[in-house]
C-alpha positions, 0 to 999 in steps of 0.5 A: 342405248344399252340392252338392259339384259346385258349385265356388267362384270364384277369389278374390283372396288374402286374399279368404277361405278359400282353395278346395281344390286342383284337380288339372286338369291331371292330368285334362289329362295323362290325357286327352292320354295316352289320345289318344296311346295311341288315336292313336299316332303320329298324336296325336304328330304333331297335338301336336307340330306344334300346340306348334311352331306355339303356341311359334313364336307366343309366340317371335315375340311375344318369348317367350324363356323358357318355363315348360318344363322344357327352358327356352329357346323354341328347344330346346323348338322343337327338342324339338318338332320332332324330335318331329313328325319321329318321329311321322311316321316312325311314321305312315309305318311304321304305314300301310305 
């Protein structure tokens, strides 16, 4: 009997039986939601600024379309910038 904690390595297509779907993104989303809930507007500012920095670097490297639902990296940058401003306003309101 195999240990269910062991994970099979990724394999090239056609290299053997397909591994079951790993919903890792759902775990990541839940962790980010937890951080957002615990840290509130501070987490929003952190993740928004992190996203702006990442997308700015990617855009300078030539990325014009993102896999993000918004598509165009300029729109994504504007969205993340707006979130950072809203989060900063939340931090100020939280401290006052």
